[in-house]
TIBALO-260234 format. One record per residue (C-alpha): residue number from 1; residue in one letter; x, y, z. Coordinates in Angstrom, 2 decimals. Layout:
<sites>
pos code u v w
NUM A X Y Z;
...
</sites>
This chain:
<sites>
pos code u v w
1 M -20.70 -25.67 -23.78;
2 A -23.18 -23.60 -22.49;
3 D -23.48 -23.48 -18.58;
4 A -27.00 -24.37 -19.58;
5 E -26.31 -27.68 -21.58;
6 R -24.29 -28.62 -18.77;
7 S -26.50 -28.44 -16.17;
8 L -27.72 -31.80 -15.37;
9 G -23.94 -33.91 -15.16;
10 N -20.72 -34.07 -15.80;
11 F -19.21 -31.31 -13.65;
12 Q -16.11 -31.27 -12.76;
13 T -13.31 -30.67 -9.87;
14 L -10.71 -28.22 -9.63;
15 W -7.87 -29.00 -7.83;
16 T -5.04 -27.03 -6.60;
17 E -2.50 -26.32 -3.75;
18 L -2.70 -23.60 -1.45;
19 S 0.10 -22.07 -2.11;
20 A -0.31 -22.03 -5.45;
21 L -3.57 -20.35 -5.16;
22 S -3.94 -16.45 -5.70;
23 F -7.22 -15.03 -4.22;
24 E -9.04 -12.33 -2.38;
25 A -11.24 -12.91 0.21;
26 I -14.91 -11.63 -0.83;
27 E -17.01 -13.34 2.60;
28 R -15.19 -14.29 6.04;
29 A -15.96 -16.28 8.87;
30 G -14.19 -16.64 11.96;
31 G -11.20 -15.56 10.08;
32 Y -11.19 -17.51 7.55;
33 A -12.07 -17.09 3.66;
34 T -15.26 -18.59 2.95;
35 V -16.13 -17.20 -0.32;
36 I -13.14 -16.26 -2.41;
37 R -12.18 -14.45 -5.89;
38 F -9.37 -16.64 -7.55;
39 R -7.87 -16.43 -10.94;
40 L -9.16 -19.22 -13.67;
41 H -6.40 -20.58 -15.79;
42 N -8.05 -23.60 -17.35;
43 R -10.66 -22.24 -19.44;
44 S -12.77 -25.38 -19.65;
45 V -14.08 -24.83 -16.24;
46 C -17.53 -23.92 -15.46;
47 R -20.23 -22.81 -12.94;
48 G -21.37 -25.65 -11.08;
49 D -17.84 -27.21 -11.16;
50 V -15.64 -27.29 -7.62;
51 L -12.49 -26.03 -6.49;
52 V -11.13 -27.96 -3.54;
53 V -7.78 -26.75 -2.28;
54 L -4.89 -28.75 -0.25;
55 E -2.48 -28.24 1.94;
56 D -0.19 -31.47 1.69;
57 S -2.81 -33.61 2.38;
58 V -5.63 -32.09 4.13;
59 I -8.50 -30.23 2.18;
60 R -8.58 -26.51 3.36;
61 F -11.46 -25.59 0.99;
62 H -13.98 -27.10 -0.94;
63 G -17.00 -25.28 -2.50;
64 M -18.77 -24.70 -5.64;
65 I -17.82 -21.81 -8.55;
66 T -20.90 -19.79 -8.73;
67 S -19.42 -17.32 -11.05;
68 I -17.00 -16.78 -14.44;
69 E -15.79 -13.09 -15.07;
70 E -14.67 -11.67 -17.64;
71 G -10.60 -11.54 -17.40;
72 G -10.51 -14.39 -16.19;
73 W -11.22 -14.51 -12.47;
74 A -14.16 -16.92 -10.85;
75 V -15.59 -17.41 -7.86;
76 A -16.41 -20.24 -5.23;
77 S -17.59 -20.20 -1.89;
78 D -17.34 -22.91 0.76;
79 R -19.68 -21.63 3.62;
80 R -19.33 -24.43 5.98;
81 S -15.72 -25.97 6.08;
82 S -13.15 -23.68 4.68;
83 T -9.95 -22.99 6.57;
84 I -7.94 -21.16 4.74;
85 P -7.19 -17.62 5.92;
86 A -8.94 -14.51 4.90;
87 G -7.22 -11.69 3.23;
88 V -5.74 -11.06 -0.45;
89 H -3.00 -13.91 -1.27;
</sites>
């Protein structure tokens, strides 16, 4: 389904553990990654869906997926509350 067809609802949330997330920080603030590029394994995820990164029961990143690149990579941003360390993981 094209992104335009999903623009009025039915967005989904993608959950992952921080220890299982392979990512690189594209933008940083205060030592935390606020925009990340990560490997996307679920092909049903689309722009506008939400990525939630947990460490045990603590939400460390909660942001919207802003782009999906060919080759299986996606970009998500959480400029307000991210507490995942910046760098490549």
